[in-house]
PDB file of N, CA, C and O in Angstrom:
ATOM      1  N   MET A   1     103.918 146.467 102.244  1.00  0.00           N
ATOM      2  CA  MET A   1     102.983 145.405 101.915  1.00  0.00           C
ATOM      3  C   MET A   1     103.586 144.405 100.928  1.00  0.00           C
ATOM      4  O   MET A   1     103.409 143.197 101.086  1.00  0.00           O
ATOM      5  N   ALA A   2     104.297 144.899  99.912  1.00  0.00           N
ATOM      6  CA  ALA A   2     104.881 144.017  98.894  1.00  0.00           C
ATOM      7  C   ALA A   2     105.913 143.053  99.491  1.00  0.00           C
ATOM      8  O   ALA A   2     105.885 141.873  99.143  1.00  0.00           O
ATOM      9  N   PRO A   3     106.828 143.497 100.380  1.00  0.00           N
ATOM     10  CA  PRO A   3     107.779 142.541 100.962  1.00  0.00           C
ATOM     11  C   PRO A   3     107.073 141.437 101.756  1.00  0.00           C
ATOM     12  O   PRO A   3     107.517 140.289 101.745  1.00  0.00           O
ATOM     13  N   LEU A   4     105.995 141.771 102.435  1.00  0.00           N
ATOM     14  CA  LEU A   4     105.245 140.775 103.190  1.00  0.00           C
ATOM     15  C   LEU A   4     104.618 139.756 102.242  1.00  0.00           C
ATOM     16  O   LEU A   4     104.611 138.559 102.533  1.00  0.00           O
ATOM     17  N   LEU A   5     104.102 140.218 101.129  1.00  0.00           N
ATOM     18  CA  LEU A   5     103.500 139.326 100.134  1.00  0.00           C
ATOM     19  C   LEU A   5     104.555 138.378  99.568  1.00  0.00           C
ATOM     20  O   LEU A   5     104.301 137.182  99.425  1.00  0.00           O
ATOM     21  N   VAL A   6     105.727 138.903  99.249  1.00  0.00           N
ATOM     22  CA  VAL A   6     106.815 138.074  98.721  1.00  0.00           C
ATOM     23  C   VAL A   6     107.199 137.012  99.750  1.00  0.00           C
ATOM     24  O   VAL A   6     107.387 135.848  99.397  1.00  0.00           O
ATOM     25  N   LEU A   7     107.316 137.402 101.012  1.00  0.00           N
ATOM     26  CA  LEU A   7     107.663 136.460 102.072  1.00  0.00           C
ATOM     27  C   LEU A   7     106.614 135.361 102.198  1.00  0.00           C
ATOM     28  O   LEU A   7     106.964 134.190 102.347  1.00  0.00           O
ATOM     29  N   LEU A   8     105.347 135.719 102.142  1.00  0.00           N
ATOM     30  CA  LEU A   8     104.292 134.722 102.235  1.00  0.00           C
ATOM     31  C   LEU A   8     104.325 133.747 101.059  1.00  0.00           C
ATOM     32  O   LEU A   8     104.114 132.548 101.240  1.00  0.00           O
ATOM     33  N   VAL A   9     104.584 134.252  99.876  1.00  0.00           N
ATOM     34  CA  VAL A   9     104.675 133.393  98.693  1.00  0.00           C
ATOM     35  C   VAL A   9     105.846 132.433  98.846  1.00  0.00           C
ATOM     36  O   VAL A   9     105.698 131.239  98.582  1.00  0.00           O
ATOM     37  N   LEU A  10     107.006 132.929  99.267  1.00  0.00           N
ATOM     38  CA  LEU A  10     108.173 132.074  99.439  1.00  0.00           C
ATOM     39  C   LEU A  10     107.954 131.018 100.517  1.00  0.00           C
ATOM     40  O   LEU A  10     108.379 129.873 100.359  1.00  0.00           O
ATOM     41  N   LEU A  11     107.313 131.382 101.583  1.00  0.00           N
ATOM     42  CA  LEU A  11     107.021 130.414 102.637  1.00  0.00           C
ATOM     43  C   LEU A  11     106.057 129.339 102.144  1.00  0.00           C
ATOM     44  O   LEU A  11     106.159 128.179 102.545  1.00  0.00           O
ATOM     45  N   GLY A  12     105.144 129.712 101.298  1.00  0.00           N
ATOM     46  CA  GLY A  12     104.213 128.747 100.731  1.00  0.00           C
ATOM     47  C   GLY A  12     104.880 127.781  99.768  1.00  0.00           C
ATOM     48  O   GLY A  12     104.455 126.632  99.651  1.00  0.00           O
ATOM     49  N   LEU A  13     105.914 128.230  99.081  1.00  0.00           N
ATOM     50  CA  LEU A  13     106.621 127.384  98.119  1.00  0.00           C
ATOM     51  C   LEU A  13     107.707 126.535  98.766  1.00  0.00           C
ATOM     52  O   LEU A  13     108.110 125.522  98.195  1.00  0.00           O
ATOM     53  N   ALA A  14     108.186 126.920  99.937  1.00  0.00           N
ATOM     54  CA  ALA A  14     109.309 126.233 100.573  1.00  0.00           C
ATOM     55  C   ALA A  14     109.114 124.723 100.700  1.00  0.00           C
ATOM     56  O   ALA A  14     110.034 123.979 100.361  1.00  0.00           O
ATOM     57  N   PRO A  15     107.963 124.230 101.172  1.00  0.00           N
ATOM     58  CA  PRO A  15     107.815 122.769 101.275  1.00  0.00           C
ATOM     59  C   PRO A  15     107.917 122.066  99.928  1.00  0.00           C
ATOM     60  O   PRO A  15     108.450 120.960  99.850  1.00  0.00           O
ATOM     61  N   ARG A  16     107.420 122.683  98.878  1.00  0.00           N
ATOM     62  CA  ARG A  16     107.497 122.070  97.544  1.00  0.00           C
ATOM     63  C   ARG A  16     108.918 122.041  97.035  1.00  0.00           C
ATOM     64  O   ARG A  16     109.334 121.064  96.412  1.00  0.00           O
ATOM     65  N   LEU A  17     109.677 123.104  97.290  1.00  0.00           N
ATOM     66  CA  LEU A  17     111.052 123.170  96.817  1.00  0.00           C
ATOM     67  C   LEU A  17     111.955 122.222  97.588  1.00  0.00           C
ATOM     68  O   LEU A  17     112.964 121.768  97.047  1.00  0.00           O
ATOM     69  N   ALA A  18     111.627 121.915  98.818  1.00  0.00           N
ATOM     70  CA  ALA A  18     112.462 121.060  99.650  1.00  0.00           C
ATOM     71  C   ALA A  18     112.283 119.573  99.329  1.00  0.00           C
ATOM     72  O   ALA A  18     113.127 118.756  99.699  1.00  0.00           O
ATOM     73  N   ARG A  19     111.193 119.217  98.646  1.00  0.00           N
ATOM     74  CA  ARG A  19     110.946 117.825  98.309  1.00  0.00           C
ATOM     75  C   ARG A  19     111.979 117.318  97.311  1.00  0.00           C
ATOM     76  O   ARG A  19     112.246 117.992  96.316  1.00  0.00           O
ATOM     77  N   PRO A  20     112.564 116.157  97.549  1.00  0.00           N
ATOM     78  CA  PRO A  20     113.515 115.627  96.569  1.00  0.00           C
ATOM     79  C   PRO A  20     112.785 115.195  95.299  1.00  0.00           C
ATOM     80  O   PRO A  20     111.630 114.772  95.347  1.00  0.00           O
ATOM     81  N   LEU A  21     113.464 115.307  94.182  1.00  0.00           N
ATOM     82  CA  LEU A  21     112.886 114.868  92.914  1.00  0.00           C
ATOM     83  C   LEU A  21     112.834 113.355  92.881  1.00  0.00           C
ATOM     84  O   LEU A  21     113.759 112.680  93.334  1.00  0.00           O
ATOM     85  N   GLU A  22     111.765 112.837  92.351  1.00  0.00           N
ATOM     86  CA  GLU A  22     111.659 111.397  92.178  1.00  0.00           C
ATOM     87  C   GLU A  22     112.490 111.009  90.965  1.00  0.00           C
ATOM     88  O   GLU A  22     112.686 111.826  90.065  1.00  0.00           O
ATOM     89  N   PRO A  23     112.976 109.788  90.927  1.00  0.00           N
ATOM     90  CA  PRO A  23     113.806 109.363  89.793  1.00  0.00           C
ATOM     91  C   PRO A  23     113.003 109.266  88.501  1.00  0.00           C
ATOM     92  O   PRO A  23     111.772 109.256  88.512  1.00  0.00           O
ATOM     93  N   CYS A  24     113.716 109.195  87.411  1.00  0.00           N
ATOM     94  CA  CYS A  24     113.080 109.002  86.111  1.00  0.00           C
ATOM     95  C   CYS A  24     112.440 107.624  86.057  1.00  0.00           C
ATOM     96  O   CYS A  24     112.853 106.714  86.777  1.00  0.00           O
ATOM     97  N   PRO A  25     111.432 107.469  85.204  1.00  0.00           N
ATOM     98  CA  PRO A  25     110.857 106.134  85.050  1.00  0.00           C
ATOM     99  C   PRO A  25     111.919 105.184  84.505  1.00  0.00           C
ATOM    100  O   PRO A  25     112.474 105.431  83.434  1.00  0.00           O
ATOM    101  N   GLY A  26     112.202 104.125  85.212  1.00  0.00           N
ATOM    102  CA  GLY A  26     113.206 103.156  84.754  1.00  0.00           C
ATOM    103  C   GLY A  26     112.708 102.413  83.535  1.00  0.00           C
ATOM    104  O   GLY A  26     111.516 102.119  83.445  1.00  0.00           O
ATOM    105  N   PRO A  27     113.539 102.116  82.639  1.00  0.00           N
ATOM    106  CA  PRO A  27     114.980 102.330  82.522  1.00  0.00           C
ATOM    107  C   PRO A  27     115.345 103.594  81.734  1.00  0.00           C
ATOM    108  O   PRO A  27     116.380 103.625  81.068  1.00  0.00           O
ATOM    109  N   CYS A  28     114.532 104.606  81.799  1.00  0.00           N
ATOM    110  CA  CYS A  28     114.762 105.852  81.051  1.00  0.00           C
ATOM    111  C   CYS A  28     115.752 106.758  81.779  1.00  0.00           C
ATOM    112  O   CYS A  28     116.114 106.516  82.931  1.00  0.00           O
ATOM    113  N   ARG A  29     116.179 107.804  81.077  1.00  0.00           N
ATOM    114  CA  ARG A  29     117.084 108.803  81.638  1.00  0.00           C
ATOM    115  C   ARG A  29     116.467 110.186  81.446  1.00  0.00           C
ATOM    116  O   ARG A  29     115.917 110.484  80.386  1.00  0.00           O
ATOM    117  N   CYS A  30     116.559 111.016  82.461  1.00  0.00           N
ATOM    118  CA  CYS A  30     116.076 112.390  82.365  1.00  0.00           C
ATOM    119  C   CYS A  30     117.234 113.277  81.937  1.00  0.00           C
ATOM    120  O   CYS A  30     118.294 113.283  82.563  1.00  0.00           O
ATOM    121  N   ARG A  31     117.019 114.014  80.877  1.00  0.00           N
ATOM    122  CA  ARG A  31     118.042 114.913  80.344  1.00  0.00           C
ATOM    123  C   ARG A  31     117.405 116.274  80.115  1.00  0.00           C
ATOM    124  O   ARG A  31     116.959 116.595  79.013  1.00  0.00           O
ATOM    125  N   GLY A  32     117.372 117.062  81.178  1.00  0.00           N
ATOM    126  CA  GLY A  32     116.730 118.368  81.083  1.00  0.00           C
ATOM    127  C   GLY A  32     115.240 118.205  80.855  1.00  0.00           C
ATOM    128  O   GLY A  32     114.543 117.600  81.669  1.00  0.00           O
ATOM    129  N   TYR A  33     114.754 118.741  79.754  1.00  0.00           N
ATOM    130  CA  TYR A  33     113.329 118.648  79.417  1.00  0.00           C
ATOM    131  C   TYR A  33     113.026 117.455  78.529  1.00  0.00           C
ATOM    132  O   TYR A  33     111.933 117.359  77.972  1.00  0.00           O
ATOM    133  N   ARG A  34     113.984 116.541  78.390  1.00  0.00           N
ATOM    134  CA  ARG A  34     113.820 115.375  77.518  1.00  0.00           C
ATOM    135  C   ARG A  34     113.839 114.097  78.352  1.00  0.00           C
ATOM    136  O   ARG A  34     114.736 113.894  79.170  1.00  0.00           O
ATOM    137  N   LEU A  35     112.851 113.244  78.142  1.00  0.00           N
ATOM    138  CA  LEU A  35     112.835 111.923  78.752  1.00  0.00           C
ATOM    139  C   LEU A  35     113.375 110.964  77.699  1.00  0.00           C
ATOM    140  O   LEU A  35     112.727 110.729  76.679  1.00  0.00           O
ATOM    141  N   ASP A  36     114.548 110.414  77.941  1.00  0.00           N
ATOM    142  CA  ASP A  36     115.230 109.553  76.978  1.00  0.00           C
ATOM    143  C   ASP A  36     115.022 108.093  77.361  1.00  0.00           C
ATOM    144  O   ASP A  36     115.628 107.588  78.306  1.00  0.00           O
ATOM    145  N   CYS A  37     114.148 107.427  76.603  1.00  0.00           N
ATOM    146  CA  CYS A  37     113.877 106.007  76.804  1.00  0.00           C
ATOM    147  C   CYS A  37     114.347 105.214  75.595  1.00  0.00           C
ATOM    148  O   CYS A  37     113.887 104.093  75.376  1.00  0.00           O
ATOM    149  N   SER A  38     115.249 105.774  74.812  1.00  0.00           N
ATOM    150  CA  SER A  38     115.692 105.122  73.582  1.00  0.00           C
ATOM    151  C   SER A  38     116.419 103.813  73.900  1.00  0.00           C
ATOM    152  O   SER A  38     117.231 103.740  74.822  1.00  0.00           O
ATOM    153  N   GLY A  39     116.103 102.779  73.108  1.00  0.00           N
ATOM    154  CA  GLY A  39     116.753 101.479  73.248  1.00  0.00           C
ATOM    155  C   GLY A  39     116.518 100.800  74.582  1.00  0.00           C
ATOM    156  O   GLY A  39     117.344  99.991  75.005  1.00  0.00           O
ATOM    157  N   ALA A  40     115.428 101.099  75.255  1.00  0.00           N
ATOM    158  CA  ALA A  40     115.178 100.548  76.591  1.00  0.00           C
ATOM    159  C   ALA A  40     114.322  99.278  76.567  1.00  0.00           C
ATOM    160  O   ALA A  40     113.930  98.780  77.623  1.00  0.00           O
ATOM    161  N   ALA A  41     114.034  98.759  75.394  1.00  0.00           N
ATOM    162  CA  ALA A  41     113.227  97.538  75.231  1.00  0.00           C
ATOM    163  C   ALA A  41     111.854  97.666  75.889  1.00  0.00           C
ATOM    164  O   ALA A  41     111.372  96.723  76.517  1.00  0.00           O
ATOM    165  N   LEU A  42     111.230  98.828  75.746  1.00  0.00           N
ATOM    166  CA  LEU A  42     109.912  99.060  76.335  1.00  0.00           C
ATOM    167  C   LEU A  42     108.811  98.502  75.440  1.00  0.00           C
ATOM    168  O   LEU A  42     108.885  98.604  74.216  1.00  0.00           O
ATOM    169  N   ALA A  43     107.788  97.910  76.061  1.00  0.00           N
ATOM    170  CA  ALA A  43     106.609  97.450  75.332  1.00  0.00           C
ATOM    171  C   ALA A  43     105.437  98.392  75.567  1.00  0.00           C
ATOM    172  O   ALA A  43     104.414  98.298  74.888  1.00  0.00           O
ATOM    173  N   ARG A  44     105.587  99.316  76.547  1.00  0.00           N
ATOM    174  CA  ARG A  44     104.544 100.313  76.830  1.00  0.00           C
ATOM    175  C   ARG A  44     105.204 101.586  77.345  1.00  0.00           C
ATOM    176  O   ARG A  44     106.360 101.577  77.767  1.00  0.00           O
ATOM    177  N   VAL A  45     104.457 102.670  77.303  1.00  0.00           N
ATOM    178  CA  VAL A  45     104.953 103.957  77.797  1.00  0.00           C
ATOM    179  C   VAL A  45     105.056 103.864  79.318  1.00  0.00           C
ATOM    180  O   VAL A  45     104.078 103.505  79.975  1.00  0.00           O
ATOM    181  N   PRO A  46     106.225 104.182  79.896  1.00  0.00           N
ATOM    182  CA  PRO A  46     106.345 104.089  81.355  1.00  0.00           C
ATOM    183  C   PRO A  46     105.524 105.171  82.043  1.00  0.00           C
ATOM    184  O   PRO A  46     105.411 106.282  81.525  1.00  0.00           O
ATOM    185  N   PRO A  47     104.950 104.862  83.202  1.00  0.00           N
ATOM    186  CA  PRO A  47     104.196 105.888  83.936  1.00  0.00           C
ATOM    187  C   PRO A  47     105.133 106.976  84.438  1.00  0.00           C
ATOM    188  O   PRO A  47     106.274 106.702  84.810  1.00  0.00           O
ATOM    189  N   ALA A  48     104.653 108.191  84.447  1.00  0.00           N
ATOM    190  CA  ALA A  48     105.456 109.312  84.953  1.00  0.00           C
ATOM    191  C   ALA A  48     105.683 109.108  86.451  1.00  0.00           C
ATOM    192  O   ALA A  48     104.750 108.777  87.184  1.00  0.00           O
ATOM    193  N   THR A  49     106.912 109.303  86.900  1.00  0.00           N
ATOM    194  CA  THR A  49     107.231 109.086  88.310  1.00  0.00           C
ATOM    195  C   THR A  49     107.636 110.352  89.026  1.00  0.00           C
ATOM    196  O   THR A  49     107.920 110.314  90.223  1.00  0.00           O
ATOM    197  N   ARG A  50     107.672 111.472  88.330  1.00  0.00           N
ATOM    198  CA  ARG A  50     108.013 112.731  88.994  1.00  0.00           C
ATOM    199  C   ARG A  50     107.306 113.874  88.303  1.00  0.00           C
ATOM    200  O   ARG A  50     106.950 113.783  87.128  1.00  0.00           O
ATOM    201  N   GLN A  51     107.111 114.923  89.024  1.00  0.00           N
ATOM    202  CA  GLN A  51     106.468 116.102  88.451  1.00  0.00           C
ATOM    203  C   GLN A  51     107.536 116.919  87.729  1.00  0.00           C
ATOM    204  O   GLN A  51     108.321 117.629  88.357  1.00  0.00           O
ATOM    205  N   TRP A  52     107.553 116.811  86.439  1.00  0.00           N
ATOM    206  CA  TRP A  52     108.549 117.502  85.626  1.00  0.00           C
ATOM    207  C   TRP A  52     107.896 117.824  84.306  1.00  0.00           C
ATOM    208  O   TRP A  52     107.071 117.051  83.820  1.00  0.00           O
ATOM    209  N   THR A  53     108.239 118.920  83.731  1.00  0.00           N
ATOM    210  CA  THR A  53     107.615 119.291  82.469  1.00  0.00           C
ATOM    211  C   THR A  53     108.477 118.845  81.297  1.00  0.00           C
ATOM    212  O   THR A  53     109.215 119.642  80.718  1.00  0.00           O
ATOM    213  N   PHE A  54     108.377 117.571  80.955  1.00  0.00           N
ATOM    214  CA  PHE A  54     109.082 117.073  79.779  1.00  0.00           C
ATOM    215  C   PHE A  54     108.402 117.641  78.548  1.00  0.00           C
ATOM    216  O   PHE A  54     107.179 117.576  78.421  1.00  0.00           O
ATOM    217  N   SER A  55     109.193 118.198  77.643  1.00  0.00           N
ATOM    218  CA  SER A  55     108.622 118.685  76.394  1.00  0.00           C
ATOM    219  C   SER A  55     108.962 117.739  75.246  1.00  0.00           C
ATOM    220  O   SER A  55     108.441 117.890  74.142  1.00  0.00           O
ATOM    221  N   MET A  56     109.845 116.751  75.506  1.00  0.00           N
ATOM    222  CA  MET A  56     110.212 115.806  74.460  1.00  0.00           C
ATOM    223  C   MET A  56     110.387 114.414  75.067  1.00  0.00           C
ATOM    224  O   MET A  56     111.060 114.246  76.084  1.00  0.00           O
ATOM    225  N   LEU A  57     109.777 113.433  74.435  1.00  0.00           N
ATOM    226  CA  LEU A  57     109.928 112.033  74.838  1.00  0.00           C
ATOM    227  C   LEU A  57     110.605 111.288  73.705  1.00  0.00           C
ATOM    228  O   LEU A  57     110.209 111.422  72.547  1.00  0.00           O
ATOM    229  N   ASP A  58     111.623 110.503  74.027  1.00  0.00           N
ATOM    230  CA  ASP A  58     112.346 109.725  73.020  1.00  0.00           C
ATOM    231  C   ASP A  58     112.140 108.240  73.298  1.00  0.00           C
ATOM    232  O   ASP A  58     112.679 107.699  74.263  1.00  0.00           O
ATOM    233  N   PHE A  59     111.353 107.585  72.441  1.00  0.00           N
ATOM    234  CA  PHE A  59     111.088 106.162  72.574  1.00  0.00           C
ATOM    235  C   PHE A  59     111.658 105.376  71.391  1.00  0.00           C
ATOM    236  O   PHE A  59     111.178 104.279  71.105  1.00  0.00           O
ATOM    237  N   THR A  60     112.648 105.894  70.710  1.00  0.00           N
ATOM    238  CA  THR A  60     113.223 105.182  69.558  1.00  0.00           C
ATOM    239  C   THR A  60     113.852 103.867  70.014  1.00  0.00           C
ATOM    240  O   THR A  60     114.407 103.767  71.108  1.00  0.00           O
ATOM    241  N   GLY A  61     113.747 102.862  69.142  1.00  0.00           N
ATOM    242  CA  GLY A  61     114.358 101.569  69.424  1.00  0.00           C
ATOM    243  C   GLY A  61     113.619 100.746  70.459  1.00  0.00           C
ATOM    244  O   GLY A  61     114.234  99.930  71.145  1.00  0.00           O
ATOM    245  N   ASN A  62     112.317 100.936  70.590  1.00  0.00           N
ATOM    246  CA  ASN A  62     111.499 100.166  71.525  1.00  0.00           C
ATOM    247  C   ASN A  62     110.439  99.389  70.759  1.00  0.00           C
ATOM    248  O   ASN A  62     110.315  99.529  69.542  1.00  0.00           O
ATOM    249  N   ALA A  63     109.679  98.573  71.471  1.00  0.00           N
ATOM    250  CA  ALA A  63     108.647  97.740  70.853  1.00  0.00           C
ATOM    251  C   ALA A  63     107.252  98.238  71.225  1.00  0.00           C
ATOM    252  O   ALA A  63     106.415  97.460  71.683  1.00  0.00           O
ATOM    253  N   LEU A  64     107.004  99.527  71.031  1.00  0.00           N
ATOM    254  CA  LEU A  64     105.691 100.103  71.320  1.00  0.00           C
ATOM    255  C   LEU A  64     104.781  99.891  70.114  1.00  0.00           C
ATOM    256  O   LEU A  64     104.952 100.535  69.079  1.00  0.00           O
ATOM    257  N   SER A  65     103.813  98.986  70.254  1.00  0.00           N
ATOM    258  CA  SER A  65     102.926  98.726  69.129  1.00  0.00           C
ATOM    259  C   SER A  65     101.581  99.427  69.291  1.00  0.00           C
ATOM    260  O   SER A  65     100.920  99.732  68.298  1.00  0.00           O
ATOM    261  N   LEU A  66     101.171  99.685  70.527  1.00  0.00           N
ATOM    262  CA  LEU A  66      99.915 100.356  70.802  1.00  0.00           C
ATOM    263  C   LEU A  66     100.123 101.259  72.008  1.00  0.00           C
ATOM    264  O   LEU A  66     100.654 100.836  73.035  1.00  0.00           O
ATOM    265  N   ILE A  67      99.698 102.510  71.868  1.00  0.00           N
ATOM    266  CA  ILE A  67      99.829 103.464  72.971  1.00  0.00           C
ATOM    267  C   ILE A  67      98.434 103.953  73.325  1.00  0.00           C
ATOM    268  O   ILE A  67      97.841 104.732  72.578  1.00  0.00           O
ATOM    269  N   PRO A  68      97.899 103.499  74.470  1.00  0.00           N
ATOM    270  CA  PRO A  68      96.564 103.945  74.864  1.00  0.00           C
ATOM    271  C   PRO A  68      96.561 105.416  75.252  1.00  0.00           C
ATOM    272  O   PRO A  68      97.564 105.912  75.766  1.00  0.00           O
ATOM    273  N   PRO A  69      95.467 106.125  75.021  1.00  0.00           N
ATOM    274  CA  PRO A  69      95.399 107.562  75.330  1.00  0.00           C
ATOM    275  C   PRO A  69      95.748 107.899  76.777  1.00  0.00           C
ATOM    276  O   PRO A  69      96.345 108.946  77.028  1.00  0.00           O
ATOM    277  N   GLN A  70      95.390 107.038  77.740  1.00  0.00           N
ATOM    278  CA  GLN A  70      95.678 107.338  79.140  1.00  0.00           C
ATOM    279  C   GLN A  70      97.176 107.307  79.459  1.00  0.00           C
ATOM    280  O   GLN A  70      97.583 107.781  80.519  1.00  0.00           O
ATOM    281  N   ALA A  71      97.995 106.762  78.569  1.00  0.00           N
ATOM    282  CA  ALA A  71      99.445 106.731  78.789  1.00  0.00           C
ATOM    283  C   ALA A  71     100.038 108.141  78.837  1.00  0.00           C
ATOM    284  O   ALA A  71     101.101 108.352  79.420  1.00  0.00           O
ATOM    285  N   TRP A  72      99.348 109.102  78.222  1.00  0.00           N
ATOM    286  CA  TRP A  72      99.881 110.473  78.137  1.00  0.00           C
ATOM    287  C   TRP A  72      99.477 111.358  79.299  1.00  0.00           C
ATOM    288  O   TRP A  72      99.945 112.493  79.386  1.00  0.00           O
ATOM    289  N   LYS A  73      98.627 110.883  80.195  1.00  0.00           N
ATOM    290  CA  LYS A  73      98.154 111.715  81.305  1.00  0.00           C
ATOM    291  C   LYS A  73      99.289 112.235  82.185  1.00  0.00           C
ATOM    292  O   LYS A  73      99.187 113.338  82.723  1.00  0.00           O
ATOM    293  N   GLY A  74     100.350 111.479  82.339  1.00  0.00           N
ATOM    294  CA  GLY A  74     101.475 111.913  83.161  1.00  0.00           C
ATOM    295  C   GLY A  74     102.433 112.836  82.438  1.00  0.00           C
ATOM    296  O   GLY A  74     103.379 113.335  83.046  1.00  0.00           O
ATOM    297  N   TYR A  75     102.213 113.074  81.158  1.00  0.00           N
ATOM    298  CA  TYR A  75     103.112 113.897  80.339  1.00  0.00           C
ATOM    299  C   TYR A  75     102.330 114.996  79.616  1.00  0.00           C
ATOM    300  O   TYR A  75     102.311 115.016  78.385  1.00  0.00           O
ATOM    301  N   PRO A  76     101.688 115.904  80.343  1.00  0.00           N
ATOM    302  CA  PRO A  76     100.808 116.882  79.693  1.00  0.00           C
ATOM    303  C   PRO A  76     101.521 117.950  78.870  1.00  0.00           C
ATOM    304  O   PRO A  76     100.877 118.613  78.058  1.00  0.00           O
ATOM    305  N   TRP A  77     102.815 118.139  79.050  1.00  0.00           N
ATOM    306  CA  TRP A  77     103.515 119.245  78.377  1.00  0.00           C
ATOM    307  C   TRP A  77     104.344 118.783  77.179  1.00  0.00           C
ATOM    308  O   TRP A  77     105.107 119.574  76.625  1.00  0.00           O
ATOM    309  N   VAL A  78     104.215 117.548  76.778  1.00  0.00           N
ATOM    310  CA  VAL A  78     105.031 117.031  75.679  1.00  0.00           C
ATOM    311  C   VAL A  78     104.663 117.710  74.371  1.00  0.00           C
ATOM    312  O   VAL A  78     103.489 117.834  74.020  1.00  0.00           O
ATOM    313  N   GLU A  79     105.690 118.144  73.663  1.00  0.00           N
ATOM    314  CA  GLU A  79     105.514 118.781  72.350  1.00  0.00           C
ATOM    315  C   GLU A  79     106.066 117.924  71.232  1.00  0.00           C
ATOM    316  O   GLU A  79     105.601 118.012  70.095  1.00  0.00           O
ATOM    317  N   LYS A  80     107.068 117.083  71.544  1.00  0.00           N
ATOM    318  CA  LYS A  80     107.705 116.242  70.527  1.00  0.00           C
ATOM    319  C   LYS A  80     107.816 114.821  71.020  1.00  0.00           C
ATOM    320  O   LYS A  80     108.143 114.565  72.179  1.00  0.00           O
ATOM    321  N   LEU A  81     107.533 113.890  70.107  1.00  0.00           N
ATOM    322  CA  LEU A  81     107.658 112.477  70.427  1.00  0.00           C
ATOM    323  C   LEU A  81     108.633 111.862  69.454  1.00  0.00           C
ATOM    324  O   LEU A  81     108.904 110.663  69.527  1.00  0.00           O
TER     325      LEU A  81
END
């Protein structure tokens, strides 16, 4: 029974694993669990463009004067800004 369960789980995950990753929000760079937008001349937080669990966002050297609460909806796992 257990091998059948494992097979069913793997078959269910296969389509998700086969999907290519979407690129990082331009002009940022993805570096593991860090979204690096430093020095990118941003005036607002870029929308998330891929399903990834970023735990750190780097917006140093940008012109972010106001960050609306809805800007964080695409980054639910962020621990450090």
